[in-house]
C-alpha positions as CSV (number, residue, x, y, z in Angstrom):
1,X,25.7,-43.6,-31.6
2,X,22.3,-44.1,-32.2
3,X,21.1,-42.3,-35.6
4,X,18.5,-39.7,-34.4
5,X,15.3,-39.3,-36.5
6,X,14.4,-36.6,-38.0
7,X,11.0,-35.2,-36.7
8,X,8.6,-35.1,-40.1
9,X,5.0,-33.8,-39.3
10,X,3.5,-34.6,-42.6
11,X,4.9,-38.2,-42.7
12,X,3.4,-38.8,-39.1
13,X,0.0,-36.7,-39.5
14,X,-0.5,-39.5,-42.9
15,X,0.6,-42.4,-40.2
16,X,-2.1,-41.6,-37.6
17,X,-4.9,-40.2,-40.1
18,X,-4.5,-44.1,-41.3
19,X,-5.1,-45.2,-37.8
20,X,-1.7,-45.3,-36.3
21,X,-1.8,-44.1,-32.9
22,X,2.1,-44.0,-32.3
23,X,2.2,-41.7,-34.6
24,X,-0.2,-39.4,-32.8
25,X,1.6,-40.0,-29.6
26,X,4.9,-38.5,-31.3
27,X,3.1,-35.7,-32.4
28,X,2.2,-35.3,-28.9
29,X,5.0,-35.6,-27.7
30,X,6.3,-33.0,-29.6
31,X,4.2,-30.1,-29.7
32,X,2.8,-31.1,-25.7
33,X,5.7,-28.5,-24.2
34,X,4.8,-25.5,-26.6
35,X,0.7,-25.8,-26.3
36,X,1.2,-26.0,-22.6
37,X,3.6,-22.7,-22.4
38,X,1.2,-21.0,-25.0
39,X,-1.9,-21.9,-22.7
40,X,-0.1,-20.9,-19.9
41,X,0.8,-17.5,-21.0
42,X,-2.7,-17.0,-22.1
43,X,-4.3,-18.5,-19.1
44,X,-2.2,-17.6,-16.0
45,X,-2.6,-21.1,-14.2
46,X,-0.9,-24.1,-14.6
47,X,-4.1,-26.2,-14.1
48,X,-6.0,-24.5,-16.7
49,X,-3.3,-24.7,-19.3
50,X,-3.1,-28.9,-18.4
51,X,-6.8,-28.7,-18.9
52,X,-6.1,-27.0,-22.2
53,X,-3.5,-29.2,-23.7
54,X,-5.4,-32.4,-22.9
55,X,-8.9,-31.1,-24.3
56,X,-6.4,-29.5,-27.4
57,X,-5.2,-32.9,-28.1
58,X,-8.0,-35.0,-27.8
59,X,-10.3,-32.7,-30.5
60,X,-7.1,-32.9,-32.7
61,X,-7.2,-36.4,-32.2
62,X,-11.1,-37.0,-32.9
63,X,-11.3,-34.4,-35.6
64,X,-7.9,-35.5,-37.3
65,X,-10.0,-36.7,-40.2
66,X,-11.2,-33.0,-40.6
67,X,-7.7,-32.0,-41.0
68,X,-7.0,-31.2,-44.8
69,X,-3.4,-30.0,-44.3
70,X,-4.1,-26.7,-46.0
71,X,-1.7,-25.3,-43.1
72,X,1.0,-27.0,-40.9
73,X,-0.5,-29.3,-38.6
74,X,1.0,-27.4,-35.3
75,X,-1.0,-24.3,-37.2
76,X,-4.0,-26.3,-36.6
77,X,-3.7,-27.5,-33.7
78,X,-2.6,-24.0,-31.9
79,X,-6.1,-22.5,-33.2
80,X,-7.9,-25.7,-31.5
81,X,-5.8,-24.8,-28.3
82,X,-6.5,-20.9,-28.3
83,X,-10.0,-21.2,-28.8
84,X,-10.0,-23.8,-25.7
85,X,-7.7,-21.5,-23.7
86,X,-10.1,-18.1,-24.7
87,X,-13.4,-20.3,-23.7
88,X,-11.7,-20.6,-20.8
89,X,-11.1,-17.0,-20.2
90,X,-15.0,-15.6,-21.5
91,X,-16.2,-18.0,-18.5
92,X,-13.7,-16.2,-15.7
93,X,-16.0,-13.3,-14.3
94,X,-13.5,-11.1,-14.2
95,X,-12.6,-11.1,-17.7
96,X,-15.6,-10.0,-19.6
97,X,-13.8,-8.4,-22.5
98,X,-12.0,-11.3,-24.2
99,X,-12.6,-11.5,-28.2
100,X,-10.5,-12.0,-31.1
101,X,-13.3,-10.8,-33.1
102,X,-13.2,-7.5,-31.8
103,X,-12.7,-4.6,-34.1
104,X,-9.2,-3.1,-34.3
105,X,-7.5,-0.3,-35.9
106,X,-5.4,-1.7,-38.3
107,X,-3.0,0.9,-38.9
108,X,0.8,0.2,-39.0
109,X,2.0,3.8,-38.4
110,X,2.2,3.9,-35.0
111,X,5.6,5.1,-33.4
112,X,7.2,3.8,-30.7
113,X,7.9,6.5,-27.8
114,X,11.2,7.8,-26.0
115,X,11.8,5.6,-23.3
116,X,14.0,7.1,-20.3
117,X,17.6,6.8,-19.9
118,X,18.8,3.6,-18.2
119,X,21.7,3.1,-16.0
120,X,23.3,0.1,-17.4
121,X,22.4,-2.5,-19.9
122,X,20.0,-5.0,-18.5
123,X,22.3,-7.7,-18.7
124,X,24.7,-5.8,-16.2
125,X,21.9,-6.0,-13.7
126,X,20.1,-8.9,-14.1
127,X,20.8,-12.7,-15.1
128,X,19.5,-14.3,-18.5
129,X,16.9,-15.9,-16.2
130,X,15.8,-13.1,-14.4
131,X,15.3,-11.1,-17.4
132,X,13.3,-13.9,-19.0
133,X,11.4,-13.4,-15.6
134,X,10.7,-10.0,-15.8
135,X,9.6,-10.2,-19.6
136,X,7.0,-13.1,-19.3
137,X,5.5,-10.8,-16.2
138,X,5.2,-8.0,-18.1
139,X,3.8,-10.4,-20.7
140,X,1.2,-11.2,-18.3
141,X,-0.1,-7.9,-17.8
142,X,-1.0,-8.1,-21.6
143,X,-4.9,-7.9,-22.3
144,X,-5.5,-11.3,-24.0
145,X,-5.9,-10.5,-27.5
146,X,-2.5,-8.8,-27.7
147,X,-1.1,-11.3,-25.3
148,X,-1.8,-14.1,-27.7
149,X,-0.7,-12.8,-31.0
150,X,2.4,-11.6,-29.0
151,X,2.8,-15.3,-28.1
152,X,2.2,-16.6,-31.0
153,X,4.7,-14.5,-33.7
154,X,7.1,-13.1,-31.2
155,X,7.7,-16.4,-28.8
156,X,6.3,-19.4,-30.9
157,X,7.7,-17.5,-33.7
158,X,5.4,-18.5,-36.0
159,X,4.8,-16.6,-39.6
160,X,2.5,-13.4,-39.4
161,X,0.4,-15.6,-41.9
162,X,0.3,-18.8,-39.5
163,X,-0.9,-16.9,-36.7
164,X,-3.6,-15.2,-38.8
165,X,-4.7,-18.8,-39.7
166,X,-4.6,-20.0,-36.3
167,X,-6.3,-16.9,-34.7
168,X,-9.3,-16.6,-37.4
169,X,-8.0,-13.3,-37.7
170,X,-6.8,-11.1,-40.6
171,X,-3.4,-10.9,-41.3
172,X,-3.5,-6.6,-40.8
173,X,-5.1,-7.6,-37.5
174,X,-2.1,-9.3,-36.8
175,X,0.3,-7.0,-37.3
176,X,-1.9,-4.1,-35.6
177,X,-2.1,-6.2,-32.2
178,X,1.6,-7.4,-32.5
179,X,2.7,-4.2,-32.5
180,X,0.5,-2.8,-29.7
181,X,1.7,-5.3,-27.7
182,X,5.7,-4.6,-28.3
183,X,5.0,-1.0,-27.8
184,X,2.9,-1.9,-24.5
185,X,5.7,-4.3,-23.5
186,X,8.4,-1.8,-24.0
187,X,6.7,0.6,-21.8
188,X,6.4,-1.6,-19.0
189,X,9.6,-2.7,-19.5
190,X,11.0,0.8,-19.5
191,X,9.8,1.1,-15.7
192,X,12.5,-1.7,-15.0
193,X,15.6,-0.7,-17.4
194,X,16.0,2.1,-17.3
195,X,18.3,2.8,-20.2
196,X,17.4,4.7,-23.5
197,X,17.5,2.9,-27.0
198,X,18.0,-0.6,-25.3
199,X,15.8,-3.4,-27.1
200,X,14.4,-5.3,-24.3
201,X,12.4,-7.6,-26.6
202,X,15.8,-8.9,-27.7
203,X,16.3,-10.8,-24.5
204,X,12.8,-12.9,-24.8
């Protein structure tokens, strides 16, 4: 059996910066699925997400010399992709309020509301695929400033600091928006899963 070569982001970035196009191609291959999925969650459009994917990697390639290595390459790439996605959102006439610079209360003392009593656990009534579909539909209803933070922090599993760096906002702002996103999702999902105390976000 052939030995599987471990993915080494920093080594590939160093080679790419030295002019190795194959190394950059390996970075694209490794991250394109995650970038596309993130862009699709923000934009709710396969076509727009594909555009963002292409534009993001083109900008990353052309701006590779500007990457100083102070963060992970993926975090830097996410920031490029998020900016591209939000620019597309701002161009949509139906969405005039998209701004990651919006001032928000960064207090973290919100308390989740009691949820209604549910009949049976979600797993008793739905398959894992159906649960994922329900969750994705609920995530899609979040306002963009909350959706993108939830996507990066809870779905892509970036750290709070990485999410803040990728979005160019403060750590308290990330925590506040993530909390609001989670509370909104629980409220929305309560209408589907009618059982008190079930942490539906655990099924994501």
